[in-house]
MARNUVEX-588361 format. One record per atom (N, C-alpha, C, CB): residue in one letter; x, y, z. Coordinates in steps of 0.02 Angstrom, whole numbers, padded with zeros to 5 digits, always signed. Atoms other than C-alpha are relative to their C-alpha. Glycine has a CB too. Layout:
! MARNUVEX-588361
aXYZ/...
END
This chain:
! MARNUVEX-588361
m+00047+00035+00042/m+16743+01305+09362/m+00016-00049-00063/m-00037+00049-00024/f-00009+00055+00046/f+16740+01154+09259/f-00037+00007-00066/f-00021-00061+00032/q+00038-00002+00061/q+16697+01167+09076/q+00036-00036-00057/q-00014+00073-00020/g-00044+00031+00060/g+16740+01087+08904/g-00013-00086+00014/g+00098+00028+00008/t+00010+00076+00002/t+16737+00899+08855/t+00083-00024-00013/t-00061-00028-00071/s-00064+00040+00022/s+16903+00794+08861/s-00008-00069-00007/s+00056+00007+00047/n+00009+00076+00015/n+16908+00636+08772/n+00069-00034+00032/n-00007-00015-00090/i-00042+00048-00033/i+17002+00504+08885/i-00006-00063-00009/i-00002+00005+00058/l+00002+00080+00017/l+17040+00324+08887/l+00006-00021+00078/l+00072-00036-00059/l-00016+00044-00055/l+17023+00207+09034/l+00048-00042-00005/l-00046-00033+00016/d-00038+00059+00007/d+17162+00089+09068/d-00034-00058+00016/d+00056+00002+00038/d+00032+00062-00006/d+17145-00094+09084/d-00021-00013+00063/d+00038-00051-00021/k+00027+00011-00069/k+17126-00080+09274/k-00065+00052+00012/k+00064+00014+00058/g+00047-00039-00021/g+16992+00049+09253/g+00017+00074+00034/g-00034-00041+00042/r-00017-00054-00022/r+17095+00200+09300/r-00012+00060-00049/r+00062-00008+00018/l+00003-00063+00043/l+17056+00378+09227/l+00048+00053+00017/l-00067+00030+00003/a-00052-00042-00007/a+17200+00492+09198/a-00036+00076-00006/a+00058-00017-00056/l+00014-00073-00001/l+17146+00671+09251/l+00026+00037-00054/l+00026+00031+00058/p-00037-00064+00040/p+17181+00801+09119/p+00039+00042+00040/p-00049+00049-00033/r-00045-00042-00040/r+17326+00902+09176/r-00025+00061+00014/r+00060+00011-00029/h+00018-00061-00009/h+17240+01062+09157/h-00057+00009+00056/h-00018+00024-00064/l+00057+00002-00055/l+17104+01006+09285/l+00035-00016+00065/l-00060-00057-00014/r-00035+00018-00068/r+17225+00937+09422/r+00010+00042+00041/r+00057-00023-00004/g-00011-00055-00051/g+17264+01096+09499/g-00051+00020+00033/g+00024+00055-00025/e+00061-00023-00028/e+17090+01148+09519/e-00028-00049+00051/e-00048+00013-00054/i+00025+00053-00028/i+17036+00986+09574/i+00043-00005+00079/i+00010-00066-00054/e-00039-00002-00064/e+17185+00985+09714/e-00019+00059+00045/e+00076+00006-00016/a+00016-00050-00043/a+17140+01165+09767/a-00064-00006+00025/a+00008+00059-00028/r+00066+00009-00025/r+16957+01105+09797/r+00002-00073+00052/r-00055-00006-00069/g+00000+00056-00051/g+17025+00973+09922/g+00033-00073-00032/g-00082-00012+00026/g-00039+00058+00032/g+17096+00842+09797/g-00036-00067+00001/g+00067-00009+00035/t+00035+00069-00002/t+16960+00706+09824/t-00068+00024-00046/t-00021-00031+00092/l+00071-00008+00030/l+16811+00681+09717/l-00041-00053+00015/l-00001+00008-00073/v+00058+00045-00022/v+16641+00587+09749/v-00018-00015-00078/v-00068+00040+00053/a+00028+00028+00060/a+16592+00481+09596/a-00066-00031+00021/a+00048-00052-00035/t+00070+00048-00014/t+16404+00410+09589/t-00041+00008-00068/t-00054+00031+00073/r+00044+00021+00049/r+16276+00355+09469/r-00046+00078-00020/r-00050-00071+00034/h+00047-00041+00014/h+16167+00488+09372/h-00059-00041-00057/h+00039+00066-00029/p+00053+00038+00038/p+15994+00432+09304/p+00009+00009-00079/p-00073+00026+00022/d+00004-00007+00081/d+16037+00487+09116/d+00062-00059-00025/d+00021+00094-00030/g-00039+00061+00020/g+16163+00330+09119/g+00081+00017+00001/g-00026-00025-00078/c-00060-00025-00009/c+16328+00426+09149/c+00020+00005+00076/c+00003+00063-00034/l-00020-00010-00078/l+16429+00445+09317/l+00031+00083+00004/l+00070-00067+00026/v-00011-00064-00030/v+16442+00625+09400/v+00062-00005+00045/v-00064+00023+00040/l-00048-00007-00050/l+16602+00673+09483/l-00005+00072+00023/l+00069-00018-00025/y+00008-00064-00033/y+16599+00812+09611/y+00067+00002+00051/y-00077+00004+00042/p-00055-00010-00048/p+16748+00892+09715/p-00046-00017+00067/p+00039+00084-00004/r+00041+00018-00062/r+16697+00826+09896/r-00035+00058+00023/r+00044-00028+00058/e+00030-00055-00011/e+16662+01006+09939/e-00065+00013-00020/e+00032+00040-00020/a+00073-00008+00028/a+16523+01027+09817/a-00035-00059+00004/a-00004+00023-00071/w+00042+00048-00006/w+16458+00853+09842/w-00041+00004+00063/w+00033-00059-00007/t+00039+00007-00078/t+16416+00870+10044/t-00059+00046-00014/t+00052+00031+00079/p+00084-00030-00013/p+16271+01002+10011/p-00045-00043-00048/p-00012+00092-00024/r+00052+00037+00044/r+16198+00886+09866/r-00010-00065+00054/r+00032-00024-00088/r+00013+00073-00032/r+16220+00729+09994/r-00050+00020+00052/r+00070-00041+00035/e+00048-00023-00045/e+16122+00835+10123/e-00069+00006-00031/e+00022+00062+00026/k+00061-00009+00034/k+15990+00873+10004/k-00033-00066-00015/k+00013+00038-00062/l+00030+00060+00021/l+15971+00693+09952/l-00032-00039+00064/l+00055-00044-00038/l+00028+00027-00068/l+15954+00633+10141/l-00061+00044+00024/l+00060+00001+00059/a+00061-00049-00029/a+15816+00771+10161/a-00061-00029-00045/a+00014+00095-00016/l+00047+00022+00050/l+15713+00695+10014/l-00052-00033+00039/l+00030-00046-00056/p+00049+00044-00018/p+15543+00618+10056/p+00014-00081+00003/p-00050+00014-00043/w+00001+00081+00001/w+15529+00424+10086/w-00017-00024-00082/w-00068-00032+00061/s+00027+00030+00072/s+15441+00414+09907/s+00061+00012-00050/s-00075+00042-00030/a-00050-00006+00047/a+15606+00470+09832/a+00054-00051+00015/a+00026+00070-00002/r-00053+00045-00014/r+15705+00318+09910/r+00022-00038-00055/r-00017-00044+00050/g-00026+00025+00046/g+15736+00240+09745/g+00054+00039-00029/g-00044-00015-00039/f-00045-00037+00023/f+15817+00390+09676/f+00066+00013+00055/f-00037+00063-00021/v-00059-00002-00046/v+15923+00416+09841/v+00040-00060-00004/v-00021+00009+00072/r-00030+00044-00004/r+15966+00237+09835/r+00054-00003-00069/r-00047-00051+00013/l-00036+00003+00068/l+16032+00250+09646/l+00057+00058+00011/l-00056+00016-00070/v-00053-00051-00008/v+16135+00411+09694/v+00051-00016+00052/v-00029+00065+00016/l-00046+00006-00066/l+16189+00399+09867/l+00036-00063+00003/l-00042+00006+00066/g-00027+00070-00008/g+16208+00212+09868/g+00056-00022-00043/g-00053-00046-00013/s-00057+00019+00045/s+16325+00216+09727/s+00066+00053+00010/s-00030+00002-00082/a-00046-00049-00013/a+16428+00359+09793/a+00067-00017+00031/a-00029+00043+00037/v-00060+00019-00023/v+16620+00330+09815/v+00047+00059+00004/v+00026-00052-00040/e-00060-00058+00002/e+16771+00445+09862/e+00060-00028-00044/e+00031+00019+00083/l-00057+00017+00038/l+16916+00443+09736/l+00058+00053+00017/l-00019+00000-00076/k-00067-00048-00009/k+17088+00517+09772/k+00047-00011-00048/k+00039-00010+00066/p-00045+00005+00050/p+17198+00542+09630/p+00070-00030+00033/p+00007+00069-00034/d-00068+00024-00027/d+17367+00449+09640/d+00059+00051-00009/d+00021-00066-00037/a-00056-00050+00008/a+17535+00537+09619/a-00002+00010-00081/a+00079-00030+00031/a-00002-00016+00077/a+17513+00519+09423/a-00071+00031-00027/a+00016-00071-00043/g+00074-00035+00011/g+17333+00599+09431/g-00050-00037-00024/g+00000+00053-00047/r+00050+00040+00029/r+17236+00449+09399/r-00043-00011+00052/r+00024-00062-00031/v+00059+00020-00047/v+17073+00392+09491/v-00018-00072-00026/v-00069+00055-00005/l+00021+00060+00020/l+17012+00222+09490/l-00071-00005+00007/l+00032-00049+00033/i+00077-00007+00006/i+16836+00209+09436/i-00016-00076+00027/i-00032+00019-00087/p+00023+00069-00023/p+16754+00053+09534/p-00034-00041-00055/p-00050+00006+00059/s+00026+00027+00062/s+16709-00079+09424/s-00079-00001-00007/s+00026-00070-00006/e+00074-00015-00001/e+16524-00065+09479/e-00035+00059-00024/e-00018-00003+00057/l+00005-00067+00024/l+16523+00108+09428/l+00010+00006-00078/l+00049+00042+00036/r-00019+00016+00084/r+16604+00066+09251/r-00061-00029-00026/r+00068-00058-00015/e+00058+00048+00030/e+16467-00070+09228/e-00066+00036-00007/e-00014-00064+00048/a+00053-00031-00015/a+16327+00038+09287/a-00006+00054-00053/a+00002+00022+00069/a+00014-00045+00048/a+16365+00170+09164/a+00021-00016-00074/a+00028+00058+00020/g-00011+00018+00063/g+16419+00072+09025/g+00061+00022-00034/g-00051+00018-00033/l-00060-00026+00032/l+16590+00137+09018/l+00049-00064-00033/l+00042+00044+00061/g-00064+00035+00042/g+16725+00064+08890/g+00061+00027+00015/g-00004+00007-00078/r-00057-00026-00010/r+16888+00109+08863/r-00002+00088-00026/r+00051-00050-00041/e+00009-00066+00015/e+16846+00261+08766/e-00050+00056+00029/e-00010-00003-00056/c+00047-00041-00032/c+16769+00401+08873/c-00003+00067-00010/c+00005-00006+00059/a-00001-00075+00006/a+16729+00581+08881/a-00026+00031+00069/a-00048+00025-00065/l+00011-00027-00058/l+16745+00689+09039/l-00028+00069-00025/l+00064+00001+00046/v+00033-00064+00027/v+16620+00840+09023/v-00003+00044+00060/v-00076-00011-00032/g+00009-00050-00063/g+16634+00993+09141/g-00052+00042-00004/g+00057+00044+00012/l+00067-00039-00018/l+16477+01069+09200/l+00005+00040+00058/l-00057-00046+00012/g-00005-00056-00063/g+16523+01206+09319/g+00045-00026+00047/g-00071+00017+00041/e-00034+00034-00070/e+16555+01125+09486/e+00006-00065-00006/e-00038+00008+00066/h+00000+00082-00001/h+16555+00943+09430/h+00012-00015-00075/h-00078-00039+00029/f-00015+00032+00065/f+16599+00831+09291/f-00053-00053-00008/f+00073-00032-00003/e+00030+00064+00022/e+16499+00696+09191/e+00045-00053-00038/e-00057+00016-00043/l-00051+00054+00036/l+16597+00542+09136/l-00056-00052-00037/l+00057-00049+00066/w+00037+00025+00053/w+16520+00469+08988/w+00043-00060-00037/w-00018+00060-00049/d-00025+00045+00043/d+16559+00313+08882/d-00006+00044-00078/d-00047-00074+00007/r+00004-00049+00052/r+16605+00416+08714/r-00046-00005-00037/r+00049+00004-00036/a+00044+00008+00048/a+16485+00328+08602/a-00075+00012+00028/a+00010-00068-00030/r+00066-00006-00034/r+16340+00339+08731/r-00011+00075+00002/r-00003-00035+00076/l+00007-00069-00003/l+16377+00532+08752/l-00029+00022-00066/l+00065+00033+00016/r+00017-00027+00065/r+16365+00549+08555/r-00071-00023+00000/r+00045-00025-00063/e+00069+00022+00007/e+16199+00446+08556/e-00048+00053+00035/e-00008-00074+00032/n+00044-00038-00033/n+16127+00548+08701/n-00005+00067-00026/n+00014+00001+00065/e+00004-00068+00016/e+16172+00712+08635/e-00047+00006-00083/e+00088+00032+00000/a+00042+00000+00060/a+16092+00665+08456/a-00067-00010+00021/a+00020-00053-00051/e+00062+00006-00019/e+15934+00610+08536/e-00027+00067+00031/e-00002-00056+00044/a+00018-00071-00031/a+15929+00780+08640/a-00009+00055-00053/a+00058+00026+00051/l+00002-00052+00061/l+15958+00879+08477/l-00066-00022-00038/l+00074-00005-00055/a+00068+00015+00035/a+15824+00782+08379/a-00068+00015+00038/a+00000-00074-00016/a+00059-00007-00044/a+15697+00803+08530/a-00002+00079+00010/a+00007-00045+00073/g+00004-00074+00000/g+15732+00994+08519/g+00028+00023+00068/g-00076+00026-00012/v-00034-00016-00057/v+15833+01080+08642/v-00033+00065+00024/v+00076+00005-00011/d+00037-00063-00028/d+15745+01206+08761/d+00062+00033+00039/d-00072-00020+00053/a-00051-00028-00021/a+15881+01334+08798/a-00032+00054+00048/a+00045+00024-00058/g+00030-00047-00042/g+15758+01444+08901/g+00007+00072-00048/g+00040+00001+00077/d-00001-00063+00038/d+15803+01628+08854/d+00079+00017-00015/d-00038+00063+00044/f-00073-00005+00012/f+15994+01589+08831/f+00016+00004-00081/f+00037-00065+00035/t-00027-00023+00075/t+16072+01661+08662/t+00072+00014-00003/t-00035+00066-00027/f-00071-00021+00016/f+16241+01668+08587/f+00014+00072-00015/f+00023-00036-00057/
END
């Protein structure tokens, strides 16, 4: 399970060095990640095994959802870490998500969100200002 937030830097080529503490779990889940756009303005990264059922659900959506399917499935790419544990985020995805050098990798259970760090702070501030609906969750 992926959780927590890692502040990371993209290098000049657009490569993301996966945090060491996550590499083993990613490798245990097949070693390949699928990255795609999310409507919130970030990227999502799934281990391929977790992505496959979502892809099938996307393909089963009605024609009226084709814009959403195009956004998500049309942007999906497989990423294989190199020997140094880096993945290349394609320039099209970096641009679509507004990723700069300073990023945040947020673990959300079986996947990650990849945010430009400043955009994540803005998104979190907006969500808190709007009021957070936590259902019946308590600490």
